[in-house]
Jmol script that loads the backbone (N, CA, C; Angstrom):
load data "model"
ATOM      1  N   MET A   1       0.851  -1.169   0.000  1.00  0.00           N
ATOM      2  CA  MET A   1       0.000   0.000   0.000  1.00  0.00           C
ATOM      3  C   MET A   1       0.900   1.237   0.000  1.00  0.00           C
ATOM      4  N   ARG A   2       0.466   2.248  -0.728  1.00  0.00           N
ATOM      5  CA  ARG A   2       1.227   3.504  -0.786  1.00  0.00           C
ATOM      6  C   ARG A   2       1.279   4.163   0.593  1.00  0.00           C
ATOM      7  N   LEU A   3       2.350   4.886   0.848  1.00  0.00           N
ATOM      8  CA  LEU A   3       2.541   5.547   2.140  1.00  0.00           C
ATOM      9  C   LEU A   3       1.440   6.563   2.426  1.00  0.00           C
ATOM     10  N   ASP A   4       1.079   7.383   1.444  1.00  0.00           N
ATOM     11  CA  ASP A   4       0.055   8.404   1.691  1.00  0.00           C
ATOM     12  C   ASP A   4      -1.297   7.754   2.024  1.00  0.00           C
ATOM     13  N   LYS A   5      -1.624   6.654   1.366  1.00  0.00           N
ATOM     14  CA  LYS A   5      -2.881   5.959   1.654  1.00  0.00           C
ATOM     15  C   LYS A   5      -2.830   5.305   3.031  1.00  0.00           C
ATOM     16  N   TYR A   6      -1.690   4.727   3.397  1.00  0.00           N
ATOM     17  CA  TYR A   6      -1.550   4.101   4.717  1.00  0.00           C
ATOM     18  C   TYR A   6      -1.751   5.129   5.833  1.00  0.00           C
ATOM     19  N   LEU A   7      -1.165   6.302   5.671  1.00  0.00           N
ATOM     20  CA  LEU A   7      -1.304   7.349   6.684  1.00  0.00           C
ATOM     21  C   LEU A   7      -2.758   7.775   6.841  1.00  0.00           C
ATOM     22  N   LYS A   8      -3.507   7.801   5.746  1.00  0.00           N
ATOM     23  CA  LYS A   8      -4.913   8.176   5.797  1.00  0.00           C
ATOM     24  C   LYS A   8      -5.768   7.048   6.399  1.00  0.00           C
ATOM     25  N   VAL A   9      -5.547   5.803   5.960  1.00  0.00           N
ATOM     26  CA  VAL A   9      -6.349   4.668   6.437  1.00  0.00           C
ATOM     27  C   VAL A   9      -6.164   4.477   7.942  1.00  0.00           C
ATOM     28  N   THR A  10      -4.946   4.644   8.436  1.00  0.00           N
ATOM     29  CA  THR A  10      -4.683   4.473   9.864  1.00  0.00           C
ATOM     30  C   THR A  10      -5.007   5.722  10.671  1.00  0.00           C
ATOM     31  N   ARG A  11      -5.420   6.769   9.987  1.00  0.00           N
ATOM     32  CA  ARG A  11      -5.812   8.041  10.607  1.00  0.00           C
ATOM     33  C   ARG A  11      -4.664   8.726  11.342  1.00  0.00           C
ATOM     34  N   LEU A  12      -3.434   8.470  10.903  1.00  0.00           N
ATOM     35  CA  LEU A  12      -2.299   9.221  11.426  1.00  0.00           C
ATOM     36  C   LEU A  12      -2.317  10.640  10.862  1.00  0.00           C
ATOM     37  N   ILE A  13      -2.786  10.761   9.620  1.00  0.00           N
ATOM     38  CA  ILE A  13      -3.010  12.061   8.984  1.00  0.00           C
ATOM     39  C   ILE A  13      -4.433  12.029   8.437  1.00  0.00           C
ATOM     40  N   LYS A  14      -5.149  13.140   8.602  1.00  0.00           N
ATOM     41  CA  LYS A  14      -6.586  13.146   8.341  1.00  0.00           C
ATOM     42  C   LYS A  14      -6.957  12.928   6.873  1.00  0.00           C
ATOM     43  N   ARG A  15      -6.234  13.566   5.962  1.00  0.00           N
ATOM     44  CA  ARG A  15      -6.581  13.463   4.537  1.00  0.00           C
ATOM     45  C   ARG A  15      -5.391  12.971   3.724  1.00  0.00           C
ATOM     46  N   ARG A  16      -5.685  12.263   2.641  1.00  0.00           N
ATOM     47  CA  ARG A  16      -4.630  11.728   1.793  1.00  0.00           C
ATOM     48  C   ARG A  16      -3.857  12.834   1.100  1.00  0.00           C
ATOM     49  N   THR A  17      -4.530  13.912   0.720  1.00  0.00           N
ATOM     50  CA  THR A  17      -3.817  15.023   0.063  1.00  0.00           C
ATOM     51  C   THR A  17      -2.845  15.678   1.034  1.00  0.00           C
ATOM     52  N   VAL A  18      -3.217  15.775   2.304  1.00  0.00           N
ATOM     53  CA  VAL A  18      -2.316  16.338   3.313  1.00  0.00           C
ATOM     54  C   VAL A  18      -1.112  15.412   3.505  1.00  0.00           C
ATOM     55  N   ALA A  19      -1.351  14.109   3.511  1.00  0.00           N
ATOM     56  CA  ALA A  19      -0.266  13.132   3.622  1.00  0.00           C
ATOM     57  C   ALA A  19       0.668  13.230   2.422  1.00  0.00           C
ATOM     58  N   ASN A  20       0.103  13.406   1.236  1.00  0.00           N
ATOM     59  CA  ASN A  20       0.901  13.545   0.018  1.00  0.00           C
ATOM     60  C   ASN A  20       1.766  14.803   0.080  1.00  0.00           C
ATOM     61  N   GLU A  21       1.182  15.916   0.529  1.00  0.00           N
ATOM     62  CA  GLU A  21       1.923  17.167   0.650  1.00  0.00           C
ATOM     63  C   GLU A  21       3.029  17.067   1.701  1.00  0.00           C
ATOM     64  N   ALA A  22       2.770  16.354   2.795  1.00  0.00           N
ATOM     65  CA  ALA A  22       3.779  16.164   3.836  1.00  0.00           C
ATOM     66  C   ALA A  22       4.963  15.360   3.305  1.00  0.00           C
ATOM     67  N   CYS A  23       4.683  14.363   2.472  1.00  0.00           N
ATOM     68  CA  CYS A  23       5.757  13.577   1.856  1.00  0.00           C
ATOM     69  C   CYS A  23       6.576  14.449   0.909  1.00  0.00           C
ATOM     70  N   ASP A  24       5.899  15.282   0.124  1.00  0.00           N
ATOM     71  CA  ASP A  24       6.595  16.175  -0.801  1.00  0.00           C
ATOM     72  C   ASP A  24       7.464  17.185  -0.057  1.00  0.00           C
ATOM     73  N   ALA A  25       7.027  17.613   1.133  1.00  0.00           N
ATOM     74  CA  ALA A  25       7.776  18.577   1.943  1.00  0.00           C
ATOM     75  C   ALA A  25       8.850  17.895   2.793  1.00  0.00           C
ATOM     76  N   GLU A  26       9.053  16.586   2.603  1.00  0.00           N
ATOM     77  CA  GLU A  26      10.066  15.799   3.305  1.00  0.00           C
ATOM     78  C   GLU A  26       9.864  15.798   4.817  1.00  0.00           C
ATOM     79  N   LYS A  27       8.601  15.733   5.259  1.00  0.00           N
ATOM     80  CA  LYS A  27       8.279  15.682   6.683  1.00  0.00           C
ATOM     81  C   LYS A  27       7.998  14.248   7.157  1.00  0.00           C
ATOM     82  N   ILE A  28       7.999  13.302   6.225  1.00  0.00           N
ATOM     83  CA  ILE A  28       7.743  11.897   6.547  1.00  0.00           C
ATOM     84  C   ILE A  28       8.988  11.088   6.192  1.00  0.00           C
ATOM     85  N   SER A  29       9.461  10.280   7.138  1.00  0.00           N
ATOM     86  CA  SER A  29      10.589   9.404   6.843  1.00  0.00           C
ATOM     87  C   SER A  29      10.229   7.971   7.242  1.00  0.00           C
ATOM     88  N   VAL A  30      10.761   7.026   6.492  1.00  0.00           N
ATOM     89  CA  VAL A  30      10.537   5.607   6.756  1.00  0.00           C
ATOM     90  C   VAL A  30      11.894   4.943   6.916  1.00  0.00           C
ATOM     91  N   ASN A  31      12.083   4.277   8.047  1.00  0.00           N
ATOM     92  CA  ASN A  31      13.344   3.601   8.366  1.00  0.00           C
ATOM     93  C   ASN A  31      14.540   4.551   8.269  1.00  0.00           C
ATOM     94  N   GLY A  32      14.346   5.800   8.693  1.00  0.00           N
ATOM     95  CA  GLY A  32      15.431   6.771   8.734  1.00  0.00           C
ATOM     96  C   GLY A  32      15.699   7.505   7.440  1.00  0.00           C
ATOM     97  N   LYS A  33      14.951   7.226   6.385  1.00  0.00           N
ATOM     98  CA  LYS A  33      15.147   7.891   5.093  1.00  0.00           C
ATOM     99  C   LYS A  33      13.885   8.636   4.713  1.00  0.00           C
ATOM    100  N   VAL A  34      14.042   9.829   4.122  1.00  0.00           N
ATOM    101  CA  VAL A  34      12.886  10.590   3.655  1.00  0.00           C
ATOM    102  C   VAL A  34      12.182   9.766   2.585  1.00  0.00           C
ATOM    103  N   ALA A  35      10.858   9.645   2.706  1.00  0.00           N
ATOM    104  CA  ALA A  35      10.093   8.778   1.810  1.00  0.00           C
ATOM    105  C   ALA A  35       9.129   9.586   0.955  1.00  0.00           C
ATOM    106  N   ARG A  36       8.906   9.096  -0.245  1.00  0.00           N
ATOM    107  CA  ARG A  36       7.921   9.696  -1.140  1.00  0.00           C
ATOM    108  C   ARG A  36       6.553   9.077  -0.857  1.00  0.00           C
ATOM    109  N   ALA A  37       5.505   9.726  -1.352  1.00  0.00           N
ATOM    110  CA  ALA A  37       4.140   9.252  -1.146  1.00  0.00           C
ATOM    111  C   ALA A  37       3.912   7.887  -1.783  1.00  0.00           C
ATOM    112  N   SER A  38       4.682   7.556  -2.802  1.00  0.00           N
ATOM    113  CA  SER A  38       4.497   6.295  -3.508  1.00  0.00           C
ATOM    114  C   SER A  38       5.258   5.134  -2.861  1.00  0.00           C
ATOM    115  N   TYR A  39       5.937   5.367  -1.750  1.00  0.00           N
ATOM    116  CA  TYR A  39       6.670   4.306  -1.057  1.00  0.00           C
ATOM    117  C   TYR A  39       5.713   3.176  -0.674  1.00  0.00           C
ATOM    118  N   ASP A  40       6.133   1.937  -0.883  1.00  0.00           N
ATOM    119  CA  ASP A  40       5.309   0.768  -0.576  1.00  0.00           C
ATOM    120  C   ASP A  40       5.537   0.357   0.880  1.00  0.00           C
ATOM    121  N   VAL A  41       4.541   0.589   1.740  1.00  0.00           N
ATOM    122  CA  VAL A  41       4.642   0.304   3.172  1.00  0.00           C
ATOM    123  C   VAL A  41       4.590  -1.200   3.406  1.00  0.00           C
ATOM    124  N   LYS A  42       5.507  -1.685   4.272  1.00  0.00           N
ATOM    125  CA  LYS A  42       5.568  -3.097   4.618  1.00  0.00           C
ATOM    126  C   LYS A  42       5.503  -3.241   6.142  1.00  0.00           C
ATOM    127  N   VAL A  43       5.092  -4.410   6.610  1.00  0.00           N
ATOM    128  CA  VAL A  43       5.051  -4.688   8.045  1.00  0.00           C
ATOM    129  C   VAL A  43       6.475  -4.612   8.593  1.00  0.00           C
ATOM    130  N   GLY A  44       6.628  -3.897   9.706  1.00  0.00           N
ATOM    131  CA  GLY A  44       7.940  -3.747  10.327  1.00  0.00           C
ATOM    132  C   GLY A  44       8.596  -2.411  10.039  1.00  0.00           C
ATOM    133  N   ASP A  45       8.088  -1.658   9.062  1.00  0.00           N
ATOM    134  CA  ASP A  45       8.641  -0.334   8.760  1.00  0.00           C
ATOM    135  C   ASP A  45       8.431   0.601   9.941  1.00  0.00           C
ATOM    136  N   VAL A  46       9.370   1.516  10.151  1.00  0.00           N
ATOM    137  CA  VAL A  46       9.246   2.545  11.184  1.00  0.00           C
ATOM    138  C   VAL A  46       9.020   3.871  10.474  1.00  0.00           C
ATOM    139  N   ILE A  47       7.859   4.474  10.714  1.00  0.00           N
ATOM    140  CA  ILE A  47       7.476   5.728  10.067  1.00  0.00           C
ATOM    141  C   ILE A  47       7.609   6.855  11.082  1.00  0.00           C
ATOM    142  N   GLU A  48       8.294   7.934  10.684  1.00  0.00           N
ATOM    143  CA  GLU A  48       8.430   9.106  11.549  1.00  0.00           C
ATOM    144  C   GLU A  48       7.770  10.286  10.862  1.00  0.00           C
ATOM    145  N   ILE A  49       6.844  10.932  11.580  1.00  0.00           N
ATOM    146  CA  ILE A  49       6.090  12.069  11.054  1.00  0.00           C
ATOM    147  C   ILE A  49       6.546  13.320  11.795  1.00  0.00           C
ATOM    148  N   ASN A  50       7.146  14.262  11.094  1.00  0.00           N
ATOM    149  CA  ASN A  50       7.669  15.484  11.701  1.00  0.00           C
ATOM    150  C   ASN A  50       6.782  16.674  11.359  1.00  0.00           C
ATOM    151  N   MET A  51       5.534  16.613  11.779  1.00  0.00           N
ATOM    152  CA  MET A  51       4.604  17.723  11.574  1.00  0.00           C
ATOM    153  C   MET A  51       4.177  18.220  12.951  1.00  0.00           C
ATOM    154  N   GLY A  52       4.020  19.511  13.096  1.00  0.00           N
ATOM    155  CA  GLY A  52       3.601  20.050  14.381  1.00  0.00           C
ATOM    156  C   GLY A  52       4.782  20.198  15.320  1.00  0.00           C
ATOM    157  N   THR A  53       4.497  20.231  16.609  1.00  0.00           N
ATOM    158  CA  THR A  53       5.542  20.493  17.594  1.00  0.00           C
ATOM    159  C   THR A  53       6.308  19.246  18.016  1.00  0.00           C
ATOM    160  N   ARG A  54       5.632  18.075  18.027  1.00  0.00           N
ATOM    161  CA  ARG A  54       6.297  16.853  18.447  1.00  0.00           C
ATOM    162  C   ARG A  54       6.322  15.838  17.323  1.00  0.00           C
ATOM    163  N   PRO A  55       7.480  15.258  17.041  1.00  0.00           N
ATOM    164  CA  PRO A  55       7.510  14.196  16.030  1.00  0.00           C
ATOM    165  C   PRO A  55       6.833  12.932  16.554  1.00  0.00           C
ATOM    166  N   LEU A  56       6.223  12.188  15.644  1.00  0.00           N
ATOM    167  CA  LEU A  56       5.539  10.938  15.988  1.00  0.00           C
ATOM    168  C   LEU A  56       6.247   9.802  15.273  1.00  0.00           C
ATOM    169  N   LYS A  57       6.585   8.756  16.028  1.00  0.00           N
ATOM    170  CA  LYS A  57       7.290   7.611  15.460  1.00  0.00           C
ATOM    171  C   LYS A  57       6.452   6.372  15.715  1.00  0.00           C
ATOM    172  N   VAL A  58       6.123   5.634  14.638  1.00  0.00           N
ATOM    173  CA  VAL A  58       5.293   4.431  14.767  1.00  0.00           C
ATOM    174  C   VAL A  58       5.915   3.270  13.994  1.00  0.00           C
ATOM    175  N   ARG A  59       5.606   2.047  14.440  1.00  0.00           N
ATOM    176  CA  ARG A  59       6.025   0.826  13.742  1.00  0.00           C
ATOM    177  C   ARG A  59       4.791   0.196  13.121  1.00  0.00           C
ATOM    178  N   VAL A  60       4.888  -0.180  11.857  1.00  0.00           N
ATOM    179  CA  VAL A  60       3.772  -0.779  11.124  1.00  0.00           C
ATOM    180  C   VAL A  60       3.582  -2.221  11.594  1.00  0.00           C
ATOM    181  N   LEU A  61       2.355  -2.544  12.033  1.00  0.00           N
ATOM    182  CA  LEU A  61       2.025  -3.907  12.456  1.00  0.00           C
ATOM    183  C   LEU A  61       1.196  -4.639  11.410  1.00  0.00           C
ATOM    184  N   ASN A  62       0.270  -3.927  10.762  1.00  0.00           N
ATOM    185  CA  ASN A  62      -0.604  -4.498   9.728  1.00  0.00           C
ATOM    186  C   ASN A  62      -0.740  -3.503   8.594  1.00  0.00           C
ATOM    187  N   VAL A  63      -0.985  -4.031   7.402  1.00  0.00           N
ATOM    188  CA  VAL A  63      -1.285  -3.196   6.247  1.00  0.00           C
ATOM    189  C   VAL A  63      -2.628  -3.668   5.704  1.00  0.00           C
ATOM    190  N   LYS A  64      -3.694  -2.926   6.039  1.00  0.00           N
ATOM    191  CA  LYS A  64      -5.039  -3.275   5.600  1.00  0.00           C
ATOM    192  C   LYS A  64      -5.591  -2.158   4.730  1.00  0.00           C
ATOM    193  N   GLU A  65      -6.401  -2.532   3.731  1.00  0.00           N
ATOM    194  CA  GLU A  65      -6.976  -1.558   2.809  1.00  0.00           C
ATOM    195  C   GLU A  65      -8.010  -0.660   3.483  1.00  0.00           C
ATOM    196  N   HIS A  66      -8.738  -1.199   4.465  1.00  0.00           N
ATOM    197  CA  HIS A  66      -9.786  -0.443   5.142  1.00  0.00           C
ATOM    198  C   HIS A  66      -9.643  -0.627   6.650  1.00  0.00           C
ATOM    199  N   ALA A  67      -9.991   0.424   7.383  1.00  0.00           N
ATOM    200  CA  ALA A  67      -9.977   0.338   8.837  1.00  0.00           C
ATOM    201  C   ALA A  67     -11.046   1.276   9.385  1.00  0.00           C
ATOM    202  N   THR A  68     -11.755   0.802  10.387  1.00  0.00           N
ATOM    203  CA  THR A  68     -12.740   1.661  11.039  1.00  0.00           C
ATOM    204  C   THR A  68     -12.029   2.531  12.069  1.00  0.00           C
ATOM    205  N   LYS A  69     -12.761   3.511  12.578  1.00  0.00           N
ATOM    206  CA  LYS A  69     -12.175   4.410  13.569  1.00  0.00           C
ATOM    207  C   LYS A  69     -11.719   3.641  14.802  1.00  0.00           C
ATOM    208  N   GLU A  70     -12.454   2.613  15.173  1.00  0.00           N
ATOM    209  CA  GLU A  70     -12.142   1.850  16.379  1.00  0.00           C
ATOM    210  C   GLU A  70     -10.886   0.991  16.228  1.00  0.00           C
ATOM    211  N   ASN A  71     -10.671   0.404  15.045  1.00  0.00           N
ATOM    212  CA  ASN A  71      -9.520  -0.495  14.908  1.00  0.00           C
ATOM    213  C   ASN A  71      -8.385   0.085  14.066  1.00  0.00           C
ATOM    214  N   ALA A  72      -8.409   1.370  13.756  1.00  0.00           N
ATOM    215  CA  ALA A  72      -7.341   1.988  12.966  1.00  0.00           C
ATOM    216  C   ALA A  72      -6.011   1.938  13.708  1.00  0.00           C
ATOM    217  N   ALA A  73      -6.032   2.116  15.015  1.00  0.00           N
ATOM    218  CA  ALA A  73      -4.798   2.128  15.808  1.00  0.00           C
ATOM    219  C   ALA A  73      -4.181   0.744  15.958  1.00  0.00           C
ATOM    220  N   ASP A  74      -4.901  -0.308  15.593  1.00  0.00           N
ATOM    221  CA  ASP A  74      -4.353  -1.659  15.669  1.00  0.00           C
ATOM    222  C   ASP A  74      -3.342  -1.940  14.569  1.00  0.00           C
ATOM    223  N   ASN A  75      -3.240  -1.055  13.574  1.00  0.00           N
ATOM    224  CA  ASN A  75      -2.329  -1.254  12.452  1.00  0.00           C
ATOM    225  C   ASN A  75      -0.919  -0.757  12.723  1.00  0.00           C
ATOM    226  N   TYR A  76      -0.722  -0.069  13.870  1.00  0.00           N
ATOM    227  CA  TYR A  76       0.610   0.450  14.195  1.00  0.00           C
ATOM    228  C   TYR A  76       0.771   0.524  15.710  1.00  0.00           C
ATOM    229  N   GLU A  77       2.050   0.644  16.130  1.00  0.00           N
ATOM    230  CA  GLU A  77       2.321   0.886  17.547  1.00  0.00           C
ATOM    231  C   GLU A  77       3.220   2.114  17.653  1.00  0.00           C
ATOM    232  N   VAL A  78       2.938   2.973  18.614  1.00  0.00           N
ATOM    233  CA  VAL A  78       3.734   4.178  18.823  1.00  0.00           C
ATOM    234  C   VAL A  78       5.005   3.799  19.541  1.00  0.00           C
ATOM    235  N   ILE A  79       6.116   4.295  19.037  1.00  0.00           N
ATOM    236  CA  ILE A  79       7.430   4.001  19.637  1.00  0.00           C
ATOM    237  C   ILE A  79       7.825   5.163  20.529  1.00  0.00           C
TER     238      ILE A  79
END
end "model"
wireframe off; spacefill off
backbone 0.3
color backbone group
């Protein structure tokens, strides 16, 4: 799954266009490297989001096409 779609499905970022813009602005890194929106997310990847005042670092646990509000957080763990 594309990185921008993963960020939206897991509700780490509210909209896919915002996730895409964040990737273009080099505010998203995966495994320590700046990632593009088209990056293919895999289980075990560490995603760091540097938006706002505090950076957020998460590890990918699942990659699912759809997630409800209740189980969206089950797809990652905060580090």
